[in-house]
N, C-alpha and C positions, 0 to 999 in steps of 0.2 A: 887346826885340821891339817893333816898331812897324808900324802899318798906314798906308798912304797914304790921304789923303782922296780924295773923288770928283774934285776938281779936279786933284790930283796924278796920279791914275790916268789922267785924260784927257790931261794934259800928256805923261806917259810914252808913252801910246799914240800921240799925235800926233808924237812924236819918234822913233817906231819901236822903242821898248823892249818887250820881252816881260815880263810880270809872273808871278811865282811866289809863291803864298801858302801858308803852312802855320802850324800853331799853335805850333811851336817857334821859328821865326825871324821870323814876320810876313811882310811883303812884301819881295821881292827883285826886282831888275830886271836885264835883260841886253839888250845890243845889240852885235852883233858880238863883239869881245873885251872890251868894257866891262861890268863888273859893279858893281851898286850895292846896298848893304845897310845896315841900321841897326846901328851899333856902340855898345856900352855899356861896353866895357872901357877904362879909362884915358881915355876920351873919350865923350861922349854926343852923337851926331849921325849923319849919313849918311856912309858911306865909299865911295869909288870905287876901282877898280883894274882893270888890264887883264890878261887871262889870255893870256900869251905863252909859247909852248913849254911849256905845262903849269905855269907859275909865275905867281903874281899879282905884277905890277910896277906902278910908277907910282901908288902909293897917294896919295890925297888925301882930306881930310876936309872936310865941310861941315856947317853948323848945320841947314840945311833940305834937304829932298828936292828942291825946285825948283832950288836951286843945284847940287846933285849931278847932276841929270839934264841940266842945261844945260852941264856941263863938256864942252868940245870933245873929240871922239874923236881918237886919234892920227892925224896927217896932215890934220886939219881946221884951218882958221884960227881 
């Protein structure tokens, strides 16, 4: 579980992400089909995936939340 810093929350908001916070998972972010969450199993860092037709696809892992939030959405350059 991890929580975003004030600067990371501001970045997420400026990029159009919605934040969800709870005591079980910490902070999670969503924009369109892109989801970002903190992963601790077999890898420690932030993970991104796209929810397409009810399935998470296009997983990619990042060491920092800033890197994960800046990952281009599908169809963006």
